[in-house]
C-alpha positions in Angstrom: -0.3 -0.3 0.1 1.2 3.4 -1.3 0.2 5.1 1.9 1.9 2.1 4.5 5.9 2.7 1.8 5.3 6.7 2.3 5.2 6.5 5.9 7.8 3.8 6.1 10.0 6.0 4.0 9.9 9.2 6.0 10.6 7.8 8.8 14.0 6.2 7.3 14.7 9.2 6.3 14.7 10.7 9.6 17.0 8.3 11.2 20.0 5.2 10.1 18.5 3.4 12.7 16.5 0.1 11.8 14.5 -1.0 14.6 13.4 -5.0 14.6 11.8 -3.9 18.0 8.6 -1.9 18.4 6.8 -0.6 21.5 3.3 0.9 21.6 2.9 2.5 25.3 -0.6 3.0 26.4 -2.7 5.8 29.0 0.3 7.0 31.7 3.4 4.3 30.4 4.7 6.9 28.3 7.7 7.7 30.9 9.4 4.2 29.3 10.2 7.1 26.8 12.5 9.1 28.9 15.0 5.7 28.7 15.3 5.7 25.2 19.1 6.9 23.9 20.0 8.8 21.1 16.3 8.9 20.3 15.0 10.8 17.2 11.6 12.2 18.5 9.0 13.0 15.5 5.6 13.9 16.0 2.7 12.0 14.9 1.4 14.7 12.8 4.5 15.0 10.6 4.5 11.4 9.4 2.3 11.0 6.3 -1.1 9.0 6.8 0.0 8.9 10.3 -3.5 10.1 12.8 -3.2 12.0 15.7 -3.6 10.9 19.5 -6.0 12.9 21.1 -5.9 12.0 24.5 -4.7 12.7 28.0 -1.6 10.6 28.8 -0.9 9.3 25.3 1.8 12.2 23.6 1.4 11.4 20.0 5.4 11.0 19.4 6.9 8.2 18.0 10.7 7.7 19.2 13.3 5.4 17.1 16.2 4.9 18.9 18.0 2.6 21.4 16.6 0.8 24.4 18.9 -1.5 26.5 21.4 -1.5 23.7 19.0 -2.8 21.2 17.7 -0.6 18.0 13.9 -0.2 19.1 10.6 2.0 17.3 8.8 3.5 20.0 4.7 4.7 20.1 4.5 7.7 23.0 0.7 7.4 22.7 -1.5 5.0 20.2 -4.9 5.6 18.6 -8.2 4.1 19.4 -11.5 3.7 18.1 -14.0 5.5 20.5 -11.7 8.8 18.8 -13.4 8.3 15.7 -10.7 6.0 13.9 -11.4 2.9 11.8 -9.5 0.0 13.0 -7.6 -0.1 9.9 -6.4 3.4 10.7 -5.4 2.1 14.5 -3.5 -0.1 13.2 -2.1 1.5 10.0 1.2 2.0 12.3 1.8 -1.6 12.8 1.9 -1.9 9.1 4.5 0.7 8.9 6.7 -1.0 11.9 6.1 -4.3 9.4 7.5 -2.4 6.4 10.6 -0.8 8.7 11.2 -4.2 9.6 10.3 -4.8 13.0 9.9 -8.5 14.0 8.6 -8.2 17.3 6.3 -5.8 19.0 5.8 -5.4 23.2 1.9 -3.7 23.4 1.0 -2.3 26.7 -2.3 -0.7 28.2 -3.9 0.6 31.4 -6.8 -2.1 32.0 -9.6 -2.4 34.5 -9.2 -5.9 36.7 -12.1 -8.3 36.4 -10.3 -10.9 38.1 -10.9 -10.8 41.8 -7.4 -11.6 42.6 -5.9 -8.4 41.2 -5.4 -5.8 42.2 -4.4 -2.0 41.1 -0.7 -1.6 39.9 -0.5 -5.2 39.0 1.2 -6.1 35.5 -0.7 -8.7 33.6 0.6 -10.8 30.9 -1.6 -11.1 27.7 -2.6 -14.7 27.2 -5.4 -14.3 25.1 -7.8 -11.4 23.9 -11.8 -11.2 23.7 -12.6 -8.4 20.3 -15.9 -7.5 21.9 -15.0 -4.5 19.7 -16.6 -6.3 16.9 -14.5 -4.5 14.7 -11.6 -6.2 12.3 -8.5 -4.4 11.2 -8.7 -7.1 8.2 -11.8 -6.0 6.6 -11.7 -5.5 3.3 -9.4 -6.6 0.2 -6.2 -8.6 1.7 -2.7 -8.2 0.4 -1.4 -11.4 0.4 2.2 -10.1 0.2 1.2 -8.5 3.8 -0.5 -11.8 5.2 -3.0 -14.4 4.9 -6.7 -13.9 4.1 -7.7 -15.8 7.0 -4.8 -15.6 9.7 -4.4 -18.2 12.3 -4.8 -16.5 16.0 -4.8 -19.4 18.0 -1.1 -17.7 19.3 -2.0 -14.5 19.0 0.2 -13.4 22.4 3.3 -15.4 22.1 4.1 -18.2 24.7 8.1 -17.7 24.2 7.5 -14.1 24.9 5.4 -14.5 27.9 8.0 -17.3 29.1 10.9 -14.5 28.8 8.9 -12.2 30.4 8.1 -13.7 33.3 12.2 -14.8 33.7 12.8 -11.0 33.5 10.5 -10.6 35.8 11.9 -13.3 38.2 15.4 -11.5 38.4 13.8 -8.0 39.1 11.6 -9.0 41.6 8.4 -8.5 40.2 5.5 -11.5 39.7 3.2 -11.1 36.5 -0.2 -11.8 36.7 -1.6 -13.2 33.5 -4.7 -13.8 32.1 -7.4 -12.6 29.1 -7.7 -9.1 28.2 -11.3 -8.1 26.9 -10.9 -5.5 24.3 -14.3 -3.1 24.1 -14.9 0.1 21.6 -15.4 2.7 24.5 -15.1 5.6 25.1 -17.7 5.0 28.5 -16.6 2.9 31.2 -18.1 -0.4 31.7 -21.6 -0.9 33.4 -21.5 -3.4 36.4 -23.6 -5.7 34.1 -21.1 -5.8 31.2 -18.4 -6.8 33.5 -20.4 -9.4 34.9 -20.6 -10.6 31.2 -17.4 -10.5 30.8 -16.1 -12.8 33.7 -18.9 -15.1 32.5 -17.1 -14.6 29.0 -13.3 -15.6 31.2 -11.7 -12.3 30.6 -9.6 -11.0 33.5 -9.0 -7.4 32.1 -10.9 -5.0 30.1 -9.7 -2.1 28.1 -10.4 0.0 24.8 -7.1 -0.9 22.8 -5.0 -3.4 21.7 -6.6 -5.6 19.8 -6.5 -4.1 16.5 -3.0 -3.4 16.7 -2.0 -7.5 17.8 -4.6 -8.3 14.9 -2.5 -6.4 12.3 0.7 -7.8 13.9 -0.2 -11.5 13.8 -1.3 -10.8 10.1 2.0 -9.4 9.4 4.1 -12.0 10.8 5.2 -9.8 13.8 5.5 -11.6 17.1 3.2 -10.1 19.9 3.9 -9.4 23.5 1.3 -7.4 25.5 1.6 -6.4 29.2 -1.7 -4.6 31.1 -0.9 -2.6 33.9 -4.0 -3.1 36.3 -5.2 0.7 36.7 -8.7 0.0 38.6 -10.7 -2.6 39.0 -13.6 -2.6 36.9 -17.1 -1.4 37.5 -18.9 -3.5 40.0 -15.8 -4.8 41.5 -15.8 -1.7 44.3 -18.6 0.9 45.4 -16.7 3.7 43.7 -16.7 5.2 40.7 -14.6 4.9 37.5 -12.0 7.9 36.0 -9.5 9.0 34.2 -7.5 10.4 36.8 -7.2 6.9 38.3 -5.7 5.6 35.4 -3.0 8.3 35.2 -2.4 7.8 38.9 -1.9 4.1 39.1 0.3 4.2 35.9 2.6 7.1 37.5 2.7 4.7 40.9 4.3 1.4 38.5 6.2 3.6 36.7 9.7 2.1 38.3 8.3 -1.0 38.2 7.4 -1.0 34.6 10.6 0.7 33.0 12.4 -1.9 34.6 10.5 -4.8 33.4 10.5 -3.8 29.9 14.0 -2.8 29.5 14.7 -6.3 31.1 12.8 -8.0 28.4 14.1 -5.6 25.7 17.7 -6.6 26.4 16.4 -10.3 26.3 15.0 -9.8 23.0 17.4 -10.9 19.7 18.1 -7.6 17.5 20.8 -6.0 15.9 22.4 -4.6 19.0 23.6 -8.0 20.0 
């Protein structure tokens, strides 16, 4: 697709770094960007065909540089369908990553906890997802050069990368939760009845992102590791209202743990920094 090639060509013109690892940071988790060395920072608005992030906690910048000695591409903020974008637009950056040569995607988000054993501040490895957005970025004509018409999603989130993440967590004193992420369209938080439904369906956490990006990544042959920061307990779990401010405050509390874990994971991934 011409738009993908144009966006990739623009990014290649801005830096000689060729990342094989990409990171997408969720609400309040953009602090990891401060750890990128020799970073070239590019506003989304300057990248051809890129949408623009409009949500608090999503800075709207793409960085290319090094993390733990590995060349990486980092998205400080993402796009959501509740902003008015379609699934294909939300996942467009993943297509650009593939064109740049990215092989591994680490996608993070802030999520509401549904599993009663979770607590705010926990980090959950995503083992699977439920696409309750009822949208799919692959609808429409399929480009066989990008991926097959009917891609397998039986291992959307890499078992190998989850095992690696658990090993890294043990080495830095962090114990991961693990579970199923339910992606909903938003922007309203879920009702208590919806949370009871999602619990019945087998969801452990709920959010408004990640699913379209993961589908596009797997279609493109990119291996995915997903990490949710449990920022609050979902509606009806506690007798209190939900707010985006709570999400941001919890992300701030776990920032050092998050940075330590993600940096450790990137350090263990293969890349041209080896």
